[in-house]
PDB file with SEQRES, HELIX, SHEET and CRYST1 records, atoms N, CA, C and O in Angstrom:
SEQRES   1 A   60  MET GLU ILE GLU GLU CYS LYS GLN ILE SER ILE LEU ASP          
SEQRES   2 A   60  VAL ALA SER ARG LEU GLY ILE SER PHE LYS GLN VAL SER          
SEQRES   3 A   60  SER ARG VAL TYR GLU HIS PRO GLU HIS ASP SER PHE ARG          
SEQRES   4 A   60  ILE PHE SER THR THR ASN THR PHE LYS TRP PHE SER ARG          
SEQRES   5 A   60  ASP ILE GLN GLY ASP VAL ILE ASP                              
HELIX    1 AA1 ILE A    3  CYS A    6  1                                   4    
HELIX    2 AA2 ILE A   11  ARG A   17  1                                   7    
HELIX    3 AA3 PHE A   50  ARG A   52  5                                   3    
SHEET    1 AA1 5 LYS A  23  GLN A  24  0                                        
SHEET    2 AA1 5 VAL A  29  GLU A  31 -1                                        
SHEET    3 AA1 5 PHE A  38  PHE A  41 -1                                        
SHEET    4 AA1 5 THR A  46  TRP A  49 -1                                        
SHEET    5 AA1 5 ILE A  54  ASP A  57 -1                                        
CRYST1    1.000    1.000    1.000  90.00  90.00  90.00 P 1           1          
ATOM      1  N   MET A   1       0.853  -1.176   0.018  1.00  0.00           N  
ATOM      2  CA  MET A   1      -0.009   0.001  -0.005  1.00  0.00           C  
ATOM      3  C   MET A   1       0.922   1.247   0.010  1.00  0.00           C  
ATOM      4  O   MET A   1       1.871   1.336   0.790  1.00  0.00           O  
ATOM      5  N   GLU A   2       0.606   2.175  -0.870  1.00  0.00           N  
ATOM      6  CA  GLU A   2       1.350   3.421  -0.952  1.00  0.00           C  
ATOM      7  C   GLU A   2       1.010   4.371   0.159  1.00  0.00           C  
ATOM      8  O   GLU A   2      -0.057   4.238   0.759  1.00  0.00           O  
ATOM      9  N   ILE A   3       1.859   5.323   0.464  1.00  0.00           N  
ATOM     10  CA  ILE A   3       1.641   6.292   1.544  1.00  0.00           C  
ATOM     11  C   ILE A   3       0.370   7.050   1.335  1.00  0.00           C  
ATOM     12  O   ILE A   3      -0.410   7.197   2.276  1.00  0.00           O  
ATOM     13  N   GLU A   4       0.119   7.548   0.128  1.00  0.00           N  
ATOM     14  CA  GLU A   4      -1.064   8.333  -0.143  1.00  0.00           C  
ATOM     15  C   GLU A   4      -2.358   7.498   0.024  1.00  0.00           C  
ATOM     16  O   GLU A   4      -3.401   8.040   0.390  1.00  0.00           O  
ATOM     17  N   GLU A   5      -2.283   6.198  -0.244  1.00  0.00           N  
ATOM     18  CA  GLU A   5      -3.430   5.328  -0.017  1.00  0.00           C  
ATOM     19  C   GLU A   5      -3.659   5.170   1.518  1.00  0.00           C  
ATOM     20  O   GLU A   5      -4.793   5.207   1.995  1.00  0.00           O  
ATOM     21  N   CYS A   6      -2.583   5.000   2.242  1.00  0.00           N  
ATOM     22  CA  CYS A   6      -2.694   4.890   3.694  1.00  0.00           C  
ATOM     23  C   CYS A   6      -3.275   6.151   4.327  1.00  0.00           C  
ATOM     24  O   CYS A   6      -4.005   6.072   5.315  1.00  0.00           O  
ATOM     25  N   LYS A   7      -2.959   7.291   3.770  1.00  0.00           N  
ATOM     26  CA  LYS A   7      -3.473   8.548   4.355  1.00  0.00           C  
ATOM     27  C   LYS A   7      -4.972   8.710   4.131  1.00  0.00           C  
ATOM     28  O   LYS A   7      -5.597   9.590   4.723  1.00  0.00           O  
ATOM     29  N   GLN A   8      -5.562   7.849   3.262  1.00  0.00           N  
ATOM     30  CA  GLN A   8      -6.994   7.902   3.076  1.00  0.00           C  
ATOM     31  C   GLN A   8      -7.763   7.102   4.111  1.00  0.00           C  
ATOM     32  O   GLN A   8      -8.985   7.218   4.206  1.00  0.00           O  
ATOM     33  N   ILE A   9      -7.057   6.289   4.887  1.00  0.00           N  
ATOM     34  CA  ILE A   9      -7.702   5.517   5.941  1.00  0.00           C  
ATOM     35  C   ILE A   9      -8.087   6.494   7.040  1.00  0.00           C  
ATOM     36  O   ILE A   9      -7.315   7.389   7.385  1.00  0.00           O  
ATOM     37  N   SER A  10      -9.297   6.317   7.593  1.00  0.00           N  
ATOM     38  CA  SER A  10      -9.768   7.228   8.654  1.00  0.00           C  
ATOM     39  C   SER A  10      -8.865   7.141   9.884  1.00  0.00           C  
ATOM     40  O   SER A  10      -8.580   6.044  10.366  1.00  0.00           O  
ATOM     41  N   ILE A  11      -8.425   8.259  10.382  1.00  0.00           N  
ATOM     42  CA  ILE A  11      -7.607   8.348  11.560  1.00  0.00           C  
ATOM     43  C   ILE A  11      -8.416   7.830  12.800  1.00  0.00           C  
ATOM     44  O   ILE A  11      -7.840   7.279  13.738  1.00  0.00           O  
ATOM     45  N   LEU A  12      -9.701   8.015  12.772  1.00  0.00           N  
ATOM     46  CA  LEU A  12     -10.543   7.487  13.870  1.00  0.00           C  
ATOM     47  C   LEU A  12     -10.587   5.952  13.821  1.00  0.00           C  
ATOM     48  O   LEU A  12     -10.594   5.302  14.866  1.00  0.00           O  
ATOM     49  N   ASP A  13     -10.615   5.376  12.622  1.00  0.00           N  
ATOM     50  CA  ASP A  13     -10.550   3.929  12.509  1.00  0.00           C  
ATOM     51  C   ASP A  13      -9.251   3.350  13.028  1.00  0.00           C  
ATOM     52  O   ASP A  13      -9.227   2.323  13.706  1.00  0.00           O  
ATOM     53  N   VAL A  14      -8.174   4.035  12.692  1.00  0.00           N  
ATOM     54  CA  VAL A  14      -6.821   3.594  13.165  1.00  0.00           C  
ATOM     55  C   VAL A  14      -6.791   3.642  14.681  1.00  0.00           C  
ATOM     56  O   VAL A  14      -6.347   2.687  15.318  1.00  0.00           O  
ATOM     57  N   ALA A  15      -7.254   4.734  15.270  1.00  0.00           N  
ATOM     58  CA  ALA A  15      -7.274   4.843  16.740  1.00  0.00           C  
ATOM     59  C   ALA A  15      -8.118   3.759  17.362  1.00  0.00           C  
ATOM     60  O   ALA A  15      -7.729   3.163  18.367  1.00  0.00           O  
ATOM     61  N   SER A  16      -9.269   3.497  16.776  1.00  0.00           N  
ATOM     62  CA  SER A  16     -10.147   2.441  17.282  1.00  0.00           C  
ATOM     63  C   SER A  16      -9.481   1.088  17.224  1.00  0.00           C  
ATOM     64  O   SER A  16      -9.574   0.315  18.178  1.00  0.00           O  
ATOM     65  N   ARG A  17      -8.806   0.779  16.124  1.00  0.00           N  
ATOM     66  CA  ARG A  17      -8.121  -0.494  15.962  1.00  0.00           C  
ATOM     67  C   ARG A  17      -6.980  -0.653  16.991  1.00  0.00           C  
ATOM     68  O   ARG A  17      -6.626  -1.767  17.379  1.00  0.00           O  
ATOM     69  N   LEU A  18      -6.411   0.504  17.423  1.00  0.00           N  
ATOM     70  CA  LEU A  18      -5.348   0.468  18.423  1.00  0.00           C  
ATOM     71  C   LEU A  18      -5.922   0.489  19.832  1.00  0.00           C  
ATOM     72  O   LEU A  18      -5.162   0.518  20.800  1.00  0.00           O  
ATOM     73  N   GLY A  19      -7.265   0.474  19.971  1.00  0.00           N  
ATOM     74  CA  GLY A  19      -7.900   0.487  21.287  1.00  0.00           C  
ATOM     75  C   GLY A  19      -8.010   1.856  21.952  1.00  0.00           C  
ATOM     76  O   GLY A  19      -8.222   1.961  23.160  1.00  0.00           O  
ATOM     77  N   ILE A  20      -7.863   2.895  21.143  1.00  0.00           N  
ATOM     78  CA  ILE A  20      -7.947   4.266  21.680  1.00  0.00           C  
ATOM     79  C   ILE A  20      -9.289   4.852  21.320  1.00  0.00           C  
ATOM     80  O   ILE A  20      -9.638   4.920  20.141  1.00  0.00           O  
ATOM     81  N   SER A  21     -10.040   5.271  22.300  1.00  0.00           N  
ATOM     82  CA  SER A  21     -11.345   5.833  22.009  1.00  0.00           C  
ATOM     83  C   SER A  21     -11.331   7.376  22.124  1.00  0.00           C  
ATOM     84  O   SER A  21     -10.570   7.954  22.900  1.00  0.00           O  
ATOM     85  N   PHE A  22     -12.168   7.989  21.354  1.00  0.00           N  
ATOM     86  CA  PHE A  22     -12.318   9.441  21.357  1.00  0.00           C  
ATOM     87  C   PHE A  22     -13.784   9.768  21.510  1.00  0.00           C  
ATOM     88  O   PHE A  22     -14.647   9.024  21.046  1.00  0.00           O  
ATOM     89  N   LYS A  23     -14.068  10.887  22.165  1.00  0.00           N  
ATOM     90  CA  LYS A  23     -15.492  11.327  22.247  1.00  0.00           C  
ATOM     91  C   LYS A  23     -15.708  12.488  21.287  1.00  0.00           C  
ATOM     92  O   LYS A  23     -14.858  13.364  21.125  1.00  0.00           O  
ATOM     93  N   GLN A  24     -16.855  12.461  20.671  1.00  0.00           N  
ATOM     94  CA  GLN A  24     -17.205  13.508  19.720  1.00  0.00           C  
ATOM     95  C   GLN A  24     -17.606  14.762  20.481  1.00  0.00           C  
ATOM     96  O   GLN A  24     -18.484  14.719  21.342  1.00  0.00           O  
ATOM     97  N   VAL A  25     -16.952  15.893  20.157  1.00  0.00           N  
ATOM     98  CA  VAL A  25     -17.281  17.181  20.819  1.00  0.00           C  
ATOM     99  C   VAL A  25     -17.951  18.161  19.893  1.00  0.00           C  
ATOM    100  O   VAL A  25     -18.532  19.148  20.344  1.00  0.00           O  
ATOM    101  N   SER A  26     -17.879  17.898  18.582  1.00  0.00           N  
ATOM    102  CA  SER A  26     -18.645  18.669  17.617  1.00  0.00           C  
ATOM    103  C   SER A  26     -18.827  17.773  16.375  1.00  0.00           C  
ATOM    104  O   SER A  26     -18.427  16.609  16.376  1.00  0.00           O  
ATOM    105  N   SER A  27     -19.411  18.314  15.364  1.00  0.00           N  
ATOM    106  CA  SER A  27     -19.672  17.439  14.186  1.00  0.00           C  
ATOM    107  C   SER A  27     -18.435  16.918  13.541  1.00  0.00           C  
ATOM    108  O   SER A  27     -18.490  15.899  12.851  1.00  0.00           O  
ATOM    109  N   ARG A  28     -17.288  17.586  13.736  1.00  0.00           N  
ATOM    110  CA  ARG A  28     -16.058  17.171  13.038  1.00  0.00           C  
ATOM    111  C   ARG A  28     -14.851  17.016  13.978  1.00  0.00           C  
ATOM    112  O   ARG A  28     -13.754  16.698  13.519  1.00  0.00           O  
ATOM    113  N   VAL A  29     -15.040  17.237  15.277  1.00  0.00           N  
ATOM    114  CA  VAL A  29     -13.917  17.205  16.208  1.00  0.00           C  
ATOM    115  C   VAL A  29     -14.156  16.169  17.288  1.00  0.00           C  
ATOM    116  O   VAL A  29     -15.243  16.061  17.855  1.00  0.00           O  
ATOM    117  N   TYR A  30     -13.086  15.401  17.556  1.00  0.00           N  
ATOM    118  CA  TYR A  30     -13.138  14.356  18.570  1.00  0.00           C  
ATOM    119  C   TYR A  30     -11.999  14.606  19.553  1.00  0.00           C  
ATOM    120  O   TYR A  30     -10.931  15.095  19.183  1.00  0.00           O  
ATOM    121  N   GLU A  31     -12.252  14.257  20.816  1.00  0.00           N  
ATOM    122  CA  GLU A  31     -11.346  14.585  21.907  1.00  0.00           C  
ATOM    123  C   GLU A  31     -10.977  13.301  22.683  1.00  0.00           C  
ATOM    124  O   GLU A  31     -11.823  12.439  22.921  1.00  0.00           O  
ATOM    125  N   HIS A  32      -9.731  13.203  23.058  1.00  0.00           N  
ATOM    126  CA  HIS A  32      -9.311  12.075  23.889  1.00  0.00           C  
ATOM    127  C   HIS A  32      -9.849  12.242  25.286  1.00  0.00           C  
ATOM    128  O   HIS A  32      -9.721  13.330  25.848  1.00  0.00           O  
ATOM    129  N   PRO A  33     -10.452  11.213  25.889  1.00  0.00           N  
ATOM    130  CA  PRO A  33     -11.134  11.404  27.192  1.00  0.00           C  
ATOM    131  C   PRO A  33     -10.153  11.740  28.349  1.00  0.00           C  
ATOM    132  O   PRO A  33     -10.565  12.340  29.342  1.00  0.00           O  
ATOM    133  N   GLU A  34      -8.909  11.372  28.229  1.00  0.00           N  
ATOM    134  CA  GLU A  34      -7.936  11.645  29.300  1.00  0.00           C  
ATOM    135  C   GLU A  34      -7.037  12.841  28.989  1.00  0.00           C  
ATOM    136  O   GLU A  34      -6.346  13.350  29.872  1.00  0.00           O  
ATOM    137  N   HIS A  35      -7.046  13.272  27.773  1.00  0.00           N  
ATOM    138  CA  HIS A  35      -6.176  14.427  27.375  1.00  0.00           C  
ATOM    139  C   HIS A  35      -7.018  15.348  26.491  1.00  0.00           C  
ATOM    140  O   HIS A  35      -7.050  15.218  25.267  1.00  0.00           O  
ATOM    141  N   ASP A  36      -7.697  16.283  27.160  1.00  0.00           N  
ATOM    142  CA  ASP A  36      -8.664  17.094  26.407  1.00  0.00           C  
ATOM    143  C   ASP A  36      -8.055  18.038  25.418  1.00  0.00           C  
ATOM    144  O   ASP A  36      -8.775  18.633  24.616  1.00  0.00           O  
ATOM    145  N   SER A  37      -6.745  18.202  25.444  1.00  0.00           N  
ATOM    146  CA  SER A  37      -6.069  19.034  24.417  1.00  0.00           C  
ATOM    147  C   SER A  37      -5.656  18.216  23.208  1.00  0.00           C  
ATOM    148  O   SER A  37      -5.106  18.775  22.259  1.00  0.00           O  
ATOM    149  N   PHE A  38      -5.903  16.897  23.207  1.00  0.00           N  
ATOM    150  CA  PHE A  38      -5.596  16.034  22.111  1.00  0.00           C  
ATOM    151  C   PHE A  38      -6.848  15.848  21.270  1.00  0.00           C  
ATOM    152  O   PHE A  38      -7.819  15.239  21.717  1.00  0.00           O  
ATOM    153  N   ARG A  39      -6.823  16.375  20.051  1.00  0.00           N  
ATOM    154  CA  ARG A  39      -8.033  16.412  19.213  1.00  0.00           C  
ATOM    155  C   ARG A  39      -7.779  15.736  17.871  1.00  0.00           C  
ATOM    156  O   ARG A  39      -6.676  15.791  17.329  1.00  0.00           O  
ATOM    157  N   ILE A  40      -8.813  15.106  17.354  1.00  0.00           N  
ATOM    158  CA  ILE A  40      -8.831  14.587  15.992  1.00  0.00           C  
ATOM    159  C   ILE A  40      -9.811  15.389  15.189  1.00  0.00           C  
ATOM    160  O   ILE A  40     -10.920  15.664  15.647  1.00  0.00           O  
ATOM    161  N   PHE A  41      -9.415  15.771  13.989  1.00  0.00           N  
ATOM    162  CA  PHE A  41     -10.295  16.498  13.070  1.00  0.00           C  
ATOM    163  C   PHE A  41     -10.667  15.610  11.894  1.00  0.00           C  
ATOM    164  O   PHE A  41      -9.840  15.332  11.026  1.00  0.00           O  
ATOM    165  N   SER A  42     -11.913  15.170  11.874  1.00  0.00           N  
ATOM    166  CA  SER A  42     -12.304  14.192  10.868  1.00  0.00           C  
ATOM    167  C   SER A  42     -12.347  14.705   9.444  1.00  0.00           C  
ATOM    168  O   SER A  42     -12.188  13.925   8.505  1.00  0.00           O  
ATOM    169  N   THR A  43     -12.557  15.987   9.264  1.00  0.00           N  
ATOM    170  CA  THR A  43     -12.624  16.535   7.869  1.00  0.00           C  
ATOM    171  C   THR A  43     -11.261  16.546   7.201  1.00  0.00           C  
ATOM    172  O   THR A  43     -11.155  16.404   5.983  1.00  0.00           O  
ATOM    173  N   THR A  44     -10.221  16.715   8.005  1.00  0.00           N  
ATOM    174  CA  THR A  44      -8.866  16.789   7.446  1.00  0.00           C  
ATOM    175  C   THR A  44      -8.074  15.526   7.722  1.00  0.00           C  
ATOM    176  O   THR A  44      -6.946  15.373   7.253  1.00  0.00           O  
ATOM    177  N   ASN A  45      -8.693  14.587   8.516  1.00  0.00           N  
ATOM    178  CA  ASN A  45      -8.029  13.326   8.857  1.00  0.00           C  
ATOM    179  C   ASN A  45      -6.677  13.571   9.564  1.00  0.00           C  
ATOM    180  O   ASN A  45      -5.682  12.890   9.319  1.00  0.00           O  
ATOM    181  N   THR A  46      -6.700  14.578  10.449  1.00  0.00           N  
ATOM    182  CA  THR A  46      -5.499  14.965  11.172  1.00  0.00           C  
ATOM    183  C   THR A  46      -5.738  14.994  12.681  1.00  0.00           C  
ATOM    184  O   THR A  46      -6.874  14.899  13.144  1.00  0.00           O  
ATOM    185  N   PHE A  47      -4.648  15.126  13.440  1.00  0.00           N  
ATOM    186  CA  PHE A  47      -4.726  15.275  14.915  1.00  0.00           C  
ATOM    187  C   PHE A  47      -3.859  16.438  15.313  1.00  0.00           C  
ATOM    188  O   PHE A  47      -2.966  16.860  14.578  1.00  0.00           O  
ATOM    189  N   LYS A  48      -4.144  16.949  16.499  1.00  0.00           N  
ATOM    190  CA  LYS A  48      -3.281  17.957  17.133  1.00  0.00           C  
ATOM    191  C   LYS A  48      -3.356  17.768  18.617  1.00  0.00           C  
ATOM    192  O   LYS A  48      -4.441  17.656  19.187  1.00  0.00           O  
ATOM    193  N   TRP A  49      -2.199  17.730  19.250  1.00  0.00           N  
ATOM    194  CA  TRP A  49      -2.119  17.710  20.706  1.00  0.00           C  
ATOM    195  C   TRP A  49      -1.659  19.087  21.118  1.00  0.00           C  
ATOM    196  O   TRP A  49      -0.461  19.365  21.161  1.00  0.00           O  
ATOM    197  N   PHE A  50      -2.596  19.936  21.417  1.00  0.00           N  
ATOM    198  CA  PHE A  50      -2.332  21.357  21.603  1.00  0.00           C  
ATOM    199  C   PHE A  50      -1.363  21.633  22.737  1.00  0.00           C  
ATOM    200  O   PHE A  50      -0.513  22.512  22.598  1.00  0.00           O  
ATOM    201  N   SER A  51      -1.451  20.919  23.856  1.00  0.00           N  
ATOM    202  CA  SER A  51      -0.563  21.212  25.007  1.00  0.00           C  
ATOM    203  C   SER A  51       0.882  20.813  24.729  1.00  0.00           C  
ATOM    204  O   SER A  51       1.790  21.281  25.414  1.00  0.00           O  
ATOM    205  N   ARG A  52       1.106  19.966  23.749  1.00  0.00           N  
ATOM    206  CA  ARG A  52       2.479  19.548  23.431  1.00  0.00           C  
ATOM    207  C   ARG A  52       2.944  20.037  22.064  1.00  0.00           C  
ATOM    208  O   ARG A  52       4.071  19.771  21.649  1.00  0.00           O  
ATOM    209  N   ASP A  53       2.071  20.750  21.374  1.00  0.00           N  
ATOM    210  CA  ASP A  53       2.379  21.275  20.031  1.00  0.00           C  
ATOM    211  C   ASP A  53       2.833  20.178  19.065  1.00  0.00           C  
ATOM    212  O   ASP A  53       3.796  20.331  18.313  1.00  0.00           O  
ATOM    213  N   ILE A  54       2.097  19.066  19.121  1.00  0.00           N  
ATOM    214  CA  ILE A  54       2.328  17.925  18.239  1.00  0.00           C  
ATOM    215  C   ILE A  54       1.145  17.805  17.298  1.00  0.00           C  
ATOM    216  O   ILE A  54      -0.002  17.912  17.733  1.00  0.00           O  
ATOM    217  N   GLN A  55       1.399  17.585  16.023  1.00  0.00           N  
ATOM    218  CA  GLN A  55       0.302  17.429  15.055  1.00  0.00           C  
ATOM    219  C   GLN A  55       0.721  16.510  13.913  1.00  0.00           C  
ATOM    220  O   GLN A  55       1.911  16.283  13.693  1.00  0.00           O  
ATOM    221  N   GLY A  56      -0.226  16.007  13.219  1.00  0.00           N  
ATOM    222  CA  GLY A  56       0.065  15.103  12.101  1.00  0.00           C  
ATOM    223  C   GLY A  56      -1.177  14.527  11.495  1.00  0.00           C  
ATOM    224  O   GLY A  56      -2.294  14.998  11.713  1.00  0.00           O  
ATOM    225  N   ASP A  57      -0.940  13.457  10.702  1.00  0.00           N  
ATOM    226  CA  ASP A  57      -2.042  12.798  10.010  1.00  0.00           C  
ATOM    227  C   ASP A  57      -2.021  11.335  10.400  1.00  0.00           C  
ATOM    228  O   ASP A  57      -1.379  10.966  11.383  1.00  0.00           O  
ATOM    229  N   VAL A  58      -2.707  10.504   9.650  1.00  0.00           N  
ATOM    230  CA  VAL A  58      -2.863   9.123  10.012  1.00  0.00           C  
ATOM    231  C   VAL A  58      -1.489   8.367   9.933  1.00  0.00           C  
ATOM    232  O   VAL A  58      -1.334   7.315  10.553  1.00  0.00           O  
ATOM    233  N   ILE A  59      -0.530   8.895   9.190  1.00  0.00           N  
ATOM    234  CA  ILE A  59       0.780   8.251   9.090  1.00  0.00           C  
ATOM    235  C   ILE A  59       1.720   8.751  10.175  1.00  0.00           C  
ATOM    236  O   ILE A  59       2.510   7.983  10.725  1.00  0.00           O  
ATOM    237  N   ASP A  60       1.633  10.029  10.479  1.00  0.00           N  
ATOM    238  CA  ASP A  60       2.552  10.603  11.503  1.00  0.00           C  
ATOM    239  C   ASP A  60       2.311  10.019  12.885  1.00  0.00           C  
ATOM    240  O   ASP A  60       2.992  10.392  13.840  1.00  0.00           O  
TER     241      ASP A  60                                                      
END                                                                             
């Protein structure tokens, strides 16, 4: 599978397969229950951990 194909996989699906759950806080934003500054953005298939200034996509 090529990198661009992998980036099309839902980041929420990857988190779920790894046993990590997120709660939906708006129509497009999901939050980690133990780290409220860790967010997943479903429209861009990206994440950001605001308190640590870490961000990326399904591959990062």
